[in-house]
PDB file of N, H, CA, C and O in Angstrom:
ATOM      1  N   MET A   1     -10.882   6.108  -8.174  1.00  0.00           N
ATOM      2  CA  MET A   1      -9.872   6.766  -7.375  1.00  0.00           C
ATOM      3  C   MET A   1     -10.489   7.440  -6.151  1.00  0.00           C
ATOM      4  O   MET A   1      -9.784   7.787  -5.203  1.00  0.00           O
ATOM      5  N   GLN A   2     -11.763   7.616  -6.177  1.00  0.00           N
ATOM      6  H   GLN A   2     -12.336   7.334  -6.947  1.00  0.00           H
ATOM      7  CA  GLN A   2     -12.414   8.347  -5.105  1.00  0.00           C
ATOM      8  C   GLN A   2     -12.197   7.686  -3.738  1.00  0.00           C
ATOM      9  O   GLN A   2     -12.044   8.386  -2.737  1.00  0.00           O
ATOM     10  N   VAL A   3     -12.182   6.357  -3.685  1.00  0.00           N
ATOM     11  H   VAL A   3     -12.307   5.789  -4.498  1.00  0.00           H
ATOM     12  CA  VAL A   3     -11.980   5.673  -2.404  1.00  0.00           C
ATOM     13  C   VAL A   3     -10.616   5.999  -1.809  1.00  0.00           C
ATOM     14  O   VAL A   3     -10.488   6.083  -0.588  1.00  0.00           O
ATOM     15  N   TRP A   4      -9.600   6.183  -2.637  1.00  0.00           N
ATOM     16  H   TRP A   4      -9.703   6.115  -3.629  1.00  0.00           H
ATOM     17  CA  TRP A   4      -8.237   6.428  -2.144  1.00  0.00           C
ATOM     18  C   TRP A   4      -8.092   7.784  -1.458  1.00  0.00           C
ATOM     19  O   TRP A   4      -7.149   7.989  -0.693  1.00  0.00           O
ATOM     20  N   THR A   5      -9.001   8.700  -1.717  1.00  0.00           N
ATOM     21  H   THR A   5      -9.767   8.534  -2.338  1.00  0.00           H
ATOM     22  CA  THR A   5      -8.930  10.019  -1.096  1.00  0.00           C
ATOM     23  C   THR A   5     -10.069  10.261  -0.107  1.00  0.00           C
ATOM     24  O   THR A   5     -10.195  11.358   0.436  1.00  0.00           O
ATOM     25  N   ASP A   6     -10.883   9.264   0.125  1.00  0.00           N
ATOM     26  H   ASP A   6     -10.781   8.372  -0.317  1.00  0.00           H
ATOM     27  CA  ASP A   6     -11.993   9.366   1.066  1.00  0.00           C
ATOM     28  C   ASP A   6     -11.449   9.570   2.487  1.00  0.00           C
ATOM     29  O   ASP A   6     -10.571   8.816   2.908  1.00  0.00           O
ATOM     30  N   PRO A   7     -11.937  10.555   3.230  1.00  0.00           N
ATOM     31  CA  PRO A   7     -11.426  10.808   4.582  1.00  0.00           C
ATOM     32  C   PRO A   7     -11.501   9.592   5.505  1.00  0.00           C
ATOM     33  O   PRO A   7     -10.596   9.381   6.313  1.00  0.00           O
ATOM     34  N   GLY A   8     -12.548   8.798   5.402  1.00  0.00           N
ATOM     35  H   GLY A   8     -13.283   8.969   4.746  1.00  0.00           H
ATOM     36  CA  GLY A   8     -12.662   7.595   6.232  1.00  0.00           C
ATOM     37  C   GLY A   8     -11.585   6.576   5.906  1.00  0.00           C
ATOM     38  O   GLY A   8     -11.004   5.969   6.805  1.00  0.00           O
ATOM     39  N   PHE A   9     -11.317   6.387   4.612  1.00  0.00           N
ATOM     40  H   PHE A   9     -11.789   6.881   3.881  1.00  0.00           H
ATOM     41  CA  PHE A   9     -10.260   5.472   4.184  1.00  0.00           C
ATOM     42  C   PHE A   9      -8.908   5.967   4.687  1.00  0.00           C
ATOM     43  O   PHE A   9      -8.121   5.188   5.223  1.00  0.00           O
ATOM     44  N   LEU A  10      -8.636   7.261   4.515  1.00  0.00           N
ATOM     45  H   LEU A  10      -9.276   7.894   4.079  1.00  0.00           H
ATOM     46  CA  LEU A  10      -7.358   7.829   4.946  1.00  0.00           C
ATOM     47  C   LEU A  10      -7.170   7.676   6.453  1.00  0.00           C
ATOM     48  O   LEU A  10      -6.076   7.357   6.918  1.00  0.00           O
ATOM     49  N   GLN A  11      -8.223   7.901   7.201  1.00  0.00           N
ATOM     50  H   GLN A  11      -9.112   8.161   6.824  1.00  0.00           H
ATOM     51  CA  GLN A  11      -8.158   7.745   8.653  1.00  0.00           C
ATOM     52  C   GLN A  11      -7.838   6.299   9.019  1.00  0.00           C
ATOM     53  O   GLN A  11      -7.024   6.052   9.909  1.00  0.00           O
ATOM     54  N   GLU A  12      -8.461   5.356   8.351  1.00  0.00           N
ATOM     55  H   GLU A  12      -9.122   5.557   7.629  1.00  0.00           H
ATOM     56  CA  GLU A  12      -8.217   3.938   8.619  1.00  0.00           C
ATOM     57  C   GLU A  12      -6.772   3.551   8.300  1.00  0.00           C
ATOM     58  O   GLU A  12      -6.155   2.808   9.063  1.00  0.00           O
ATOM     59  N   VAL A  13      -6.226   4.040   7.188  1.00  0.00           N
ATOM     60  H   VAL A  13      -6.727   4.644   6.568  1.00  0.00           H
ATOM     61  CA  VAL A  13      -4.836   3.767   6.823  1.00  0.00           C
ATOM     62  C   VAL A  13      -3.886   4.325   7.886  1.00  0.00           C
ATOM     63  O   VAL A  13      -2.968   3.632   8.326  1.00  0.00           O
ATOM     64  N   HIS A  14      -4.103   5.558   8.291  1.00  0.00           N
ATOM     65  H   HIS A  14      -4.848   6.121   7.934  1.00  0.00           H
ATOM     66  CA  HIS A  14      -3.249   6.169   9.303  1.00  0.00           C
ATOM     67  C   HIS A  14      -3.334   5.403  10.622  1.00  0.00           C
ATOM     68  O   HIS A  14      -2.324   5.208  11.299  1.00  0.00           O
ATOM     69  N   ARG A  15      -4.531   4.974  10.979  1.00  0.00           N
ATOM     70  H   ARG A  15      -5.351   5.133  10.430  1.00  0.00           H
ATOM     71  CA  ARG A  15      -4.710   4.190  12.205  1.00  0.00           C
ATOM     72  C   ARG A  15      -3.937   2.883  12.113  1.00  0.00           C
ATOM     73  O   ARG A  15      -3.221   2.518  13.045  1.00  0.00           O
ATOM     74  N   TRP A  16      -4.080   2.171  10.987  1.00  0.00           N
ATOM     75  H   TRP A  16      -4.662   2.468  10.230  1.00  0.00           H
ATOM     76  CA  TRP A  16      -3.424   0.870  10.808  1.00  0.00           C
ATOM     77  C   TRP A  16      -1.905   1.021  10.869  1.00  0.00           C
ATOM     78  O   TRP A  16      -1.230   0.253  11.555  1.00  0.00           O
ATOM     79  N   ILE A  17      -1.371   2.003  10.159  1.00  0.00           N
ATOM     80  H   ILE A  17      -1.919   2.627   9.602  1.00  0.00           H
ATOM     81  CA  ILE A  17       0.075   2.224  10.175  1.00  0.00           C
ATOM     82  C   ILE A  17       0.534   2.534  11.601  1.00  0.00           C
ATOM     83  O   ILE A  17       1.549   2.008  12.057  1.00  0.00           O
ATOM     84  N   GLY A  18      -0.211   3.384  12.300  1.00  0.00           N
ATOM     85  H   GLY A  18      -1.036   3.811  11.929  1.00  0.00           H
ATOM     86  CA  GLY A  18       0.134   3.741  13.676  1.00  0.00           C
ATOM     87  C   GLY A  18       0.085   2.576  14.639  1.00  0.00           C
ATOM     88  O   GLY A  18       0.825   2.554  15.623  1.00  0.00           O
ATOM     89  N   GLU A  19      -0.770   1.614  14.374  1.00  0.00           N
ATOM     90  H   GLU A  19      -1.371   1.632  13.575  1.00  0.00           H
ATOM     91  CA  GLU A  19      -0.862   0.427  15.232  1.00  0.00           C
ATOM     92  C   GLU A  19       0.289  -0.550  14.996  1.00  0.00           C
ATOM     93  O   GLU A  19       0.582  -1.377  15.858  1.00  0.00           O
ATOM     94  N   HIS A  20       0.936  -0.463  13.849  1.00  0.00           N
ATOM     95  H   HIS A  20       0.698   0.209  13.148  1.00  0.00           H
ATOM     96  CA  HIS A  20       1.965  -1.437  13.485  1.00  0.00           C
ATOM     97  C   HIS A  20       3.384  -0.896  13.525  1.00  0.00           C
ATOM     98  O   HIS A  20       4.334  -1.651  13.321  1.00  0.00           O
ATOM     99  N   THR A  21       3.546   0.395  13.785  1.00  0.00           N
ATOM    100  H   THR A  21       2.774   1.008  13.951  1.00  0.00           H
ATOM    101  CA  THR A  21       4.877   0.993  13.864  1.00  0.00           C
ATOM    102  C   THR A  21       4.798   2.311  14.625  1.00  0.00           C
ATOM    103  O   THR A  21       3.711   2.853  14.826  1.00  0.00           O
ATOM    104  N   LYS A  22       5.939   2.820  15.043  1.00  0.00           N
ATOM    105  H   LYS A  22       6.822   2.380  14.879  1.00  0.00           H
ATOM    106  CA  LYS A  22       5.956   4.109  15.739  1.00  0.00           C
ATOM    107  C   LYS A  22       6.257   5.207  14.724  1.00  0.00           C
ATOM    108  O   LYS A  22       7.405   5.401  14.322  1.00  0.00           O
ATOM    109  N   VAL A  23       5.221   5.913  14.320  1.00  0.00           N
ATOM    110  H   VAL A  23       4.289   5.755  14.646  1.00  0.00           H
ATOM    111  CA  VAL A  23       5.337   6.975  13.319  1.00  0.00           C
ATOM    112  C   VAL A  23       5.950   8.210  13.976  1.00  0.00           C
ATOM    113  O   VAL A  23       5.545   8.614  15.066  1.00  0.00           O
ATOM    114  N   THR A  24       6.932   8.801  13.295  1.00  0.00           N
ATOM    115  H   THR A  24       7.260   8.473  12.409  1.00  0.00           H
ATOM    116  CA  THR A  24       7.646   9.955  13.856  1.00  0.00           C
ATOM    117  C   THR A  24       7.392  11.267  13.111  1.00  0.00           C
ATOM    118  O   THR A  24       7.958  12.299  13.469  1.00  0.00           O
ATOM    119  N   GLY A  25       6.557  11.235  12.095  1.00  0.00           N
ATOM    120  H   GLY A  25       6.097  10.396  11.805  1.00  0.00           H
ATOM    121  CA  GLY A  25       6.273  12.435  11.321  1.00  0.00           C
ATOM    122  C   GLY A  25       5.026  12.233  10.488  1.00  0.00           C
ATOM    123  O   GLY A  25       4.324  11.235  10.654  1.00  0.00           O
ATOM    124  N   PRO A  26       4.741  13.158   9.602  1.00  0.00           N
ATOM    125  CA  PRO A  26       3.530  13.055   8.789  1.00  0.00           C
ATOM    126  C   PRO A  26       3.584  11.879   7.813  1.00  0.00           C
ATOM    127  O   PRO A  26       4.623  11.589   7.221  1.00  0.00           O
ATOM    128  N   ILE A  27       2.451  11.219   7.663  1.00  0.00           N
ATOM    129  H   ILE A  27       1.607  11.455   8.144  1.00  0.00           H
ATOM    130  CA  ILE A  27       2.297  10.150   6.666  1.00  0.00           C
ATOM    131  C   ILE A  27       1.886  10.813   5.365  1.00  0.00           C
ATOM    132  O   ILE A  27       0.940  11.600   5.329  1.00  0.00           O
ATOM    133  N   GLU A  28       2.609  10.488   4.285  1.00  0.00           N
ATOM    134  H   GLU A  28       3.378   9.849   4.314  1.00  0.00           H
ATOM    135  CA  GLU A  28       2.330  11.090   2.975  1.00  0.00           C
ATOM    136  C   GLU A  28       1.702  10.070   2.039  1.00  0.00           C
ATOM    137  O   GLU A  28       2.126   8.915   1.997  1.00  0.00           O
ATOM    138  N   GLN A  29       0.698  10.492   1.296  1.00  0.00           N
ATOM    139  H   GLN A  29       0.353  11.430   1.331  1.00  0.00           H
ATOM    140  CA  GLN A  29       0.124   9.662   0.238  1.00  0.00           C
ATOM    141  C   GLN A  29       0.894  10.018  -1.036  1.00  0.00           C
ATOM    142  O   GLN A  29       0.667  11.072  -1.630  1.00  0.00           O
ATOM    143  N   THR A  30       1.796   9.144  -1.446  1.00  0.00           N
ATOM    144  H   THR A  30       1.981   8.288  -0.963  1.00  0.00           H
ATOM    145  CA  THR A  30       2.742   9.463  -2.517  1.00  0.00           C
ATOM    146  C   THR A  30       2.284   9.036  -3.903  1.00  0.00           C
ATOM    147  O   THR A  30       2.857   9.471  -4.902  1.00  0.00           O
ATOM    148  N   HIS A  31       1.275   8.200  -3.978  1.00  0.00           N
ATOM    149  H   HIS A  31       0.810   7.847  -3.167  1.00  0.00           H
ATOM    150  CA  HIS A  31       0.847   7.642  -5.268  1.00  0.00           C
ATOM    151  C   HIS A  31      -0.651   7.397  -5.206  1.00  0.00           C
ATOM    152  O   HIS A  31      -1.129   6.726  -4.291  1.00  0.00           O
ATOM    153  N   VAL A  32      -1.385   7.921  -6.145  1.00  0.00           N
ATOM    154  H   VAL A  32      -0.998   8.466  -6.888  1.00  0.00           H
ATOM    155  CA  VAL A  32      -2.827   7.676  -6.235  1.00  0.00           C
ATOM    156  C   VAL A  32      -3.150   7.379  -7.691  1.00  0.00           C
ATOM    157  O   VAL A  32      -3.050   8.250  -8.556  1.00  0.00           O
ATOM    158  N   GLN A  33      -3.537   6.145  -7.945  1.00  0.00           N
ATOM    159  H   GLN A  33      -3.618   5.437  -7.243  1.00  0.00           H
ATOM    160  CA  GLN A  33      -3.979   5.724  -9.275  1.00  0.00           C
ATOM    161  C   GLN A  33      -5.305   5.004  -9.108  1.00  0.00           C
ATOM    162  O   GLN A  33      -5.711   4.701  -7.986  1.00  0.00           O
ATOM    163  N   ILE A  34      -5.964   4.735 -10.186  1.00  0.00           N
ATOM    164  H   ILE A  34      -5.634   4.981 -11.098  1.00  0.00           H
ATOM    165  CA  ILE A  34      -7.256   4.053 -10.100  1.00  0.00           C
ATOM    166  C   ILE A  34      -7.101   2.647  -9.519  1.00  0.00           C
ATOM    167  O   ILE A  34      -8.030   2.143  -8.888  1.00  0.00           O
ATOM    168  N   TRP A  35      -5.937   2.000  -9.720  1.00  0.00           N
ATOM    169  H   TRP A  35      -5.183   2.409 -10.232  1.00  0.00           H
ATOM    170  CA  TRP A  35      -5.728   0.621  -9.286  1.00  0.00           C
ATOM    171  C   TRP A  35      -5.058   0.497  -7.917  1.00  0.00           C
ATOM    172  O   TRP A  35      -5.077  -0.590  -7.340  1.00  0.00           O
ATOM    173  N   SER A  36      -4.464   1.569  -7.372  1.00  0.00           N
ATOM    174  H   SER A  36      -4.449   2.452  -7.840  1.00  0.00           H
ATOM    175  CA  SER A  36      -3.833   1.473  -6.060  1.00  0.00           C
ATOM    176  C   SER A  36      -3.429   2.853  -5.540  1.00  0.00           C
ATOM    177  O   SER A  36      -3.459   3.856  -6.254  1.00  0.00           O
ATOM    178  N   THR A  37      -3.052   2.852  -4.266  1.00  0.00           N
ATOM    179  H   THR A  37      -3.028   2.038  -3.686  1.00  0.00           H
ATOM    180  CA  THR A  37      -2.482   4.043  -3.650  1.00  0.00           C
ATOM    181  C   THR A  37      -1.337   3.620  -2.746  1.00  0.00           C
ATOM    182  O   THR A  37      -1.318   2.492  -2.254  1.00  0.00           O
ATOM    183  N   VAL A  38      -0.381   4.516  -2.524  1.00  0.00           N
ATOM    184  H   VAL A  38      -0.397   5.433  -2.924  1.00  0.00           H
ATOM    185  CA  VAL A  38       0.792   4.207  -1.708  1.00  0.00           C
ATOM    186  C   VAL A  38       1.022   5.343  -0.713  1.00  0.00           C
ATOM    187  O   VAL A  38       0.862   6.521  -1.033  1.00  0.00           O
ATOM    188  N   PHE A  39       1.401   4.952   0.499  1.00  0.00           N
ATOM    189  H   PHE A  39       1.531   3.995   0.759  1.00  0.00           H
ATOM    190  CA  PHE A  39       1.715   5.905   1.555  1.00  0.00           C
ATOM    191  C   PHE A  39       3.149   5.684   2.033  1.00  0.00           C
ATOM    192  O   PHE A  39       3.650   4.560   2.019  1.00  0.00           O
ATOM    193  N   ARG A  40       3.801   6.761   2.455  1.00  0.00           N
ATOM    194  H   ARG A  40       3.394   7.674   2.467  1.00  0.00           H
ATOM    195  CA  ARG A  40       5.141   6.699   3.039  1.00  0.00           C
ATOM    196  C   ARG A  40       5.048   7.283   4.443  1.00  0.00           C
ATOM    197  O   ARG A  40       4.466   8.348   4.651  1.00  0.00           O
ATOM    198  N   ALA A  41       5.634   6.563   5.406  1.00  0.00           N
ATOM    199  H   ALA A  41       6.106   5.698   5.237  1.00  0.00           H
ATOM    200  CA  ALA A  41       5.595   7.030   6.791  1.00  0.00           C
ATOM    201  C   ALA A  41       6.985   6.963   7.412  1.00  0.00           C
ATOM    202  O   ALA A  41       7.634   5.918   7.356  1.00  0.00           O
ATOM    203  N   PRO A  42       7.452   8.060   8.004  1.00  0.00           N
ATOM    204  CA  PRO A  42       8.705   8.010   8.745  1.00  0.00           C
ATOM    205  C   PRO A  42       8.468   7.348  10.100  1.00  0.00           C
ATOM    206  O   PRO A  42       7.488   7.649  10.782  1.00  0.00           O
ATOM    207  N   THR A  43       9.362   6.454  10.484  1.00  0.00           N
ATOM    208  H   THR A  43      10.158   6.209   9.930  1.00  0.00           H
ATOM    209  CA  THR A  43       9.201   5.743  11.752  1.00  0.00           C
ATOM    210  C   THR A  43      10.536   5.683  12.485  1.00  0.00           C
ATOM    211  O   THR A  43      11.568   6.087  11.951  1.00  0.00           O
ATOM    212  N   THR A  44      10.504   5.179  13.700  1.00  0.00           N
ATOM    213  H   THR A  44       9.665   4.851  14.134  1.00  0.00           H
ATOM    214  CA  THR A  44      11.735   5.019  14.473  1.00  0.00           C
ATOM    215  C   THR A  44      12.671   4.012  13.814  1.00  0.00           C
ATOM    216  O   THR A  44      13.866   4.009  14.109  1.00  0.00           O
ATOM    217  N   ASP A  45      12.162   3.164  12.937  1.00  0.00           N
ATOM    218  H   ASP A  45      11.191   3.167  12.697  1.00  0.00           H
ATOM    219  CA  ASP A  45      12.972   2.176  12.224  1.00  0.00           C
ATOM    220  C   ASP A  45      13.284   2.593  10.792  1.00  0.00           C
ATOM    221  O   ASP A  45      13.765   1.779  10.004  1.00  0.00           O
ATOM    222  N   GLY A  46      13.021   3.836  10.448  1.00  0.00           N
ATOM    223  H   GLY A  46      12.630   4.497  11.087  1.00  0.00           H
ATOM    224  CA  GLY A  46      13.224   4.319   9.083  1.00  0.00           C
ATOM    225  C   GLY A  46      11.890   4.453   8.363  1.00  0.00           C
ATOM    226  O   GLY A  46      10.828   4.346   8.976  1.00  0.00           O
ATOM    227  N   THR A  47      11.953   4.685   7.073  1.00  0.00           N
ATOM    228  H   THR A  47      12.816   4.772   6.575  1.00  0.00           H
ATOM    229  CA  THR A  47      10.744   4.867   6.267  1.00  0.00           C
ATOM    230  C   THR A  47      10.066   3.536   6.013  1.00  0.00           C
ATOM    231  O   THR A  47      10.718   2.551   5.667  1.00  0.00           O
ATOM    232  N   VAL A  48       8.754   3.513   6.186  1.00  0.00           N
ATOM    233  H   VAL A  48       8.224   4.313   6.466  1.00  0.00           H
ATOM    234  CA  VAL A  48       7.961   2.340   5.815  1.00  0.00           C
ATOM    235  C   VAL A  48       6.959   2.755   4.746  1.00  0.00           C
ATOM    236  O   VAL A  48       6.582   3.922   4.643  1.00  0.00           O
ATOM    237  N   TRP A  49       6.538   1.778   3.957  1.00  0.00           N
ATOM    238  H   TRP A  49       6.844   0.830   4.041  1.00  0.00           H
ATOM    239  CA  TRP A  49       5.600   2.007   2.857  1.00  0.00           C
ATOM    240  C   TRP A  49       4.353   1.166   3.078  1.00  0.00           C
ATOM    241  O   TRP A  49       4.426   0.047   3.585  1.00  0.00           O
ATOM    242  N   PHE A  50       3.211   1.718   2.693  1.00  0.00           N
ATOM    243  H   PHE A  50       3.152   2.627   2.281  1.00  0.00           H
ATOM    244  CA  PHE A  50       1.924   1.026   2.789  1.00  0.00           C
ATOM    245  C   PHE A  50       1.258   1.138   1.427  1.00  0.00           C
ATOM    246  O   PHE A  50       1.091   2.236   0.896  1.00  0.00           O
ATOM    247  N   LYS A  51       0.878  -0.008   0.864  1.00  0.00           N
ATOM    248  H   LYS A  51       1.014  -0.900   1.295  1.00  0.00           H
ATOM    249  CA  LYS A  51       0.217   0.006  -0.442  1.00  0.00           C
ATOM    250  C   LYS A  51      -1.160  -0.620  -0.309  1.00  0.00           C
ATOM    251  O   LYS A  51      -1.317  -1.671   0.312  1.00  0.00           O
ATOM    252  N   ALA A  52      -2.149   0.026  -0.890  1.00  0.00           N
ATOM    253  H   ALA A  52      -2.022   0.880  -1.394  1.00  0.00           H
ATOM    254  CA  ALA A  52      -3.511  -0.493  -0.926  1.00  0.00           C
ATOM    255  C   ALA A  52      -3.909  -0.688  -2.386  1.00  0.00           C
ATOM    256  O   ALA A  52      -4.141   0.292  -3.093  1.00  0.00           O
ATOM    257  N   PRO A  53      -3.993  -1.942  -2.853  1.00  0.00           N
ATOM    258  CA  PRO A  53      -4.411  -2.195  -4.230  1.00  0.00           C
ATOM    259  C   PRO A  53      -5.926  -2.344  -4.318  1.00  0.00           C
ATOM    260  O   PRO A  53      -6.594  -2.592  -3.314  1.00  0.00           O
ATOM    261  N   ASP A  54      -6.455  -2.192  -5.516  1.00  0.00           N
ATOM    262  H   ASP A  54      -5.913  -1.990  -6.331  1.00  0.00           H
ATOM    263  CA  ASP A  54      -7.877  -2.469  -5.691  1.00  0.00           C
ATOM    264  C   ASP A  54      -8.086  -3.983  -5.652  1.00  0.00           C
ATOM    265  O   ASP A  54      -7.121  -4.745  -5.612  1.00  0.00           O
ATOM    266  N   ASP A  55      -9.330  -4.409  -5.664  1.00  0.00           N
ATOM    267  H   ASP A  55     -10.115  -3.789  -5.697  1.00  0.00           H
ATOM    268  CA  ASP A  55      -9.641  -5.833  -5.594  1.00  0.00           C
ATOM    269  C   ASP A  55      -9.613  -6.510  -6.949  1.00  0.00           C
ATOM    270  O   ASP A  55      -9.713  -7.734  -7.027  1.00  0.00           O
ATOM    271  N   VAL A  56      -9.480  -5.745  -8.011  1.00  0.00           N
ATOM    272  H   VAL A  56      -9.398  -4.750  -7.948  1.00  0.00           H
ATOM    273  CA  VAL A  56      -9.612  -6.305  -9.352  1.00  0.00           C
ATOM    274  C   VAL A  56      -8.278  -6.502 -10.056  1.00  0.00           C
ATOM    275  O   VAL A  56      -8.015  -7.583 -10.583  1.00  0.00           O
ATOM    276  N   SER A  57      -7.441  -5.491 -10.075  1.00  0.00           N
ATOM    277  H   SER A  57      -7.654  -4.613  -9.646  1.00  0.00           H
ATOM    278  CA  SER A  57      -6.255  -5.488 -10.936  1.00  0.00           C
ATOM    279  C   SER A  57      -5.057  -6.227 -10.380  1.00  0.00           C
ATOM    280  O   SER A  57      -4.543  -7.146 -11.018  1.00  0.00           O
ATOM    281  N   GLU A  58      -4.610  -5.842  -9.212  1.00  0.00           N
ATOM    282  H   GLU A  58      -5.027  -5.096  -8.693  1.00  0.00           H
ATOM    283  CA  GLU A  58      -3.302  -6.275  -8.764  1.00  0.00           C
ATOM    284  C   GLU A  58      -3.254  -7.697  -8.237  1.00  0.00           C
ATOM    285  O   GLU A  58      -2.235  -8.368  -8.399  1.00  0.00           O
ATOM    286  N   GLY A  59      -4.311  -8.176  -7.618  1.00  0.00           N
ATOM    287  H   GLY A  59      -5.139  -7.631  -7.488  1.00  0.00           H
ATOM    288  CA  GLY A  59      -4.307  -9.561  -7.129  1.00  0.00           C
ATOM    289  C   GLY A  59      -4.071 -10.562  -8.251  1.00  0.00           C
ATOM    290  O   GLY A  59      -3.122 -11.344  -8.177  1.00  0.00           O
ATOM    291  N   PRO A  60      -4.906 -10.563  -9.290  1.00  0.00           N
ATOM    292  CA  PRO A  60      -4.690 -11.494 -10.393  1.00  0.00           C
ATOM    293  C   PRO A  60      -3.355 -11.276 -11.108  1.00  0.00           C
ATOM    294  O   PRO A  60      -2.718 -12.240 -11.531  1.00  0.00           O
ATOM    295  N   LEU A  61      -2.932 -10.033 -11.244  1.00  0.00           N
ATOM    296  H   LEU A  61      -3.449  -9.250 -10.900  1.00  0.00           H
ATOM    297  CA  LEU A  61      -1.650  -9.759 -11.892  1.00  0.00           C
ATOM    298  C   LEU A  61      -0.499 -10.340 -11.072  1.00  0.00           C
ATOM    299  O   LEU A  61       0.405 -10.965 -11.626  1.00  0.00           O
ATOM    300  N   THR A  62      -0.532 -10.138  -9.766  1.00  0.00           N
ATOM    301  H   THR A  62      -1.266  -9.631  -9.316  1.00  0.00           H
ATOM    302  CA  THR A  62       0.515 -10.682  -8.901  1.00  0.00           C
ATOM    303  C   THR A  62       0.545 -12.202  -8.974  1.00  0.00           C
ATOM    304  O   THR A  62       1.621 -12.797  -9.029  1.00  0.00           O
ATOM    305  N   GLN A  63      -0.615 -12.830  -8.975  1.00  0.00           N
ATOM    306  H   GLN A  63      -1.489 -12.347  -8.930  1.00  0.00           H
ATOM    307  CA  GLN A  63      -0.683 -14.294  -9.086  1.00  0.00           C
ATOM    308  C   GLN A  63      -0.104 -14.763 -10.409  1.00  0.00           C
ATOM    309  O   GLN A  63       0.639 -15.744 -10.442  1.00  0.00           O
ATOM    310  N   MET A  64      -0.427 -14.082 -11.497  1.00  0.00           N
ATOM    311  H   MET A  64      -1.030 -13.285 -11.470  1.00  0.00           H
ATOM    312  CA  MET A  64       0.079 -14.459 -12.803  1.00  0.00           C
ATOM    313  C   MET A  64       1.599 -14.322 -12.852  1.00  0.00           C
ATOM    314  O   MET A  64       2.287 -15.217 -13.341  1.00  0.00           O
ATOM    315  N   LEU A  65       2.121 -13.210 -12.349  1.00  0.00           N
ATOM    316  H   LEU A  65       1.561 -12.483 -11.951  1.00  0.00           H
ATOM    317  CA  LEU A  65       3.565 -13.000 -12.356  1.00  0.00           C
ATOM    318  C   LEU A  65       4.280 -14.021 -11.472  1.00  0.00           C
ATOM    319  O   LEU A  65       5.351 -14.511 -11.832  1.00  0.00           O
ATOM    320  N   ALA A  66       3.702 -14.339 -10.333  1.00  0.00           N
ATOM    321  H   ALA A  66       2.833 -13.941 -10.041  1.00  0.00           H
ATOM    322  CA  ALA A  66       4.303 -15.346  -9.450  1.00  0.00           C
ATOM    323  C   ALA A  66       4.335 -16.702 -10.136  1.00  0.00           C
ATOM    324  O   ALA A  66       5.334 -17.415 -10.054  1.00  0.00           O
ATOM    325  N   ALA A  67       3.257 -17.061 -10.807  1.00  0.00           N
ATOM    326  H   ALA A  67       2.445 -16.481 -10.873  1.00  0.00           H
ATOM    327  CA  ALA A  67       3.213 -18.345 -11.510  1.00  0.00           C
ATOM    328  C   ALA A  67       4.266 -18.389 -12.613  1.00  0.00           C
ATOM    329  O   ALA A  67       4.931 -19.410 -12.793  1.00  0.00           O
ATOM    330  N   GLU A  68       4.422 -17.306 -13.342  1.00  0.00           N
ATOM    331  H   GLU A  68       3.882 -16.477 -13.196  1.00  0.00           H
ATOM    332  CA  GLU A  68       5.438 -17.250 -14.394  1.00  0.00           C
ATOM    333  C   GLU A  68       6.837 -17.378 -13.810  1.00  0.00           C
ATOM    334  O   GLU A  68       7.693 -18.069 -14.362  1.00  0.00           O
ATOM    335  N   ARG A  69       7.052 -16.719 -12.714  1.00  0.00           N
ATOM    336  H   ARG A  69       6.356 -16.158 -12.265  1.00  0.00           H
ATOM    337  CA  ARG A  69       8.378 -16.759 -12.066  1.00  0.00           C
ATOM    338  C   ARG A  69       8.705 -18.168 -11.617  1.00  0.00           C
ATOM    339  O   ARG A  69       9.819 -18.646 -11.834  1.00  0.00           O
ATOM    340  N   TRP A  70       7.756 -18.834 -10.999  1.00  0.00           N
ATOM    341  H   TRP A  70       6.851 -18.445 -10.823  1.00  0.00           H
ATOM    342  CA  TRP A  70       8.008 -20.195 -10.529  1.00  0.00           C
ATOM    343  C   TRP A  70       8.231 -21.154 -11.685  1.00  0.00           C
ATOM    344  O   TRP A  70       8.994 -22.111 -11.556  1.00  0.00           O
ATOM    345  N   LEU A  71       7.580 -20.911 -12.803  1.00  0.00           N
ATOM    346  H   LEU A  71       6.960 -20.134 -12.908  1.00  0.00           H
ATOM    347  CA  LEU A  71       7.775 -21.782 -13.959  1.00  0.00           C
ATOM    348  C   LEU A  71       9.176 -21.634 -14.536  1.00  0.00           C
ATOM    349  O   LEU A  71       9.681 -22.564 -15.165  1.00  0.00           O
ATOM    350  N   ASP A  72       9.818 -20.477 -14.333  1.00  0.00           N
ATOM    351  H   ASP A  72       9.409 -19.721 -13.822  1.00  0.00           H
ATOM    352  CA  ASP A  72      11.151 -20.231 -14.873  1.00  0.00           C
ATOM    353  C   ASP A  72      12.271 -20.762 -14.001  1.00  0.00           C
ATOM    354  O   ASP A  72      13.431 -20.737 -14.414  1.00  0.00           O
ATOM    355  N   LEU A  73      11.957 -21.244 -12.804  1.00  0.00           N
ATOM    356  H   LEU A  73      11.016 -21.265 -12.468  1.00  0.00           H
ATOM    357  CA  LEU A  73      13.011 -21.730 -11.923  1.00  0.00           C
ATOM    358  C   LEU A  73      13.603 -23.031 -12.450  1.00  0.00           C
ATOM    359  O   LEU A  73      12.890 -23.854 -13.024  1.00  0.00           O
ATOM    360  N   PRO A  74      14.909 -23.218 -12.256  1.00  0.00           N
ATOM    361  CA  PRO A  74      15.537 -24.470 -12.725  1.00  0.00           C
ATOM    362  C   PRO A  74      15.069 -25.677 -11.948  1.00  0.00           C
ATOM    363  O   PRO A  74      15.505 -26.795 -12.222  1.00  0.00           O
TER     364      PRO A  74
END
């Protein structure tokens, strides 16, 4: 979890969000877990969300769930 609260990481997230939307207020880190973190930012287009997953957990899980979903299609 230490990476999710590292000042350099936080600065990079804020920079990236600012480059991709017009932020109108403070960016909040709303979720911090060992496997991911989530930020909420108010913008001129409404609230946007930014999620940073770890490299281990969520990628393979997302792939597995996507494969299961596609297998269930008629």
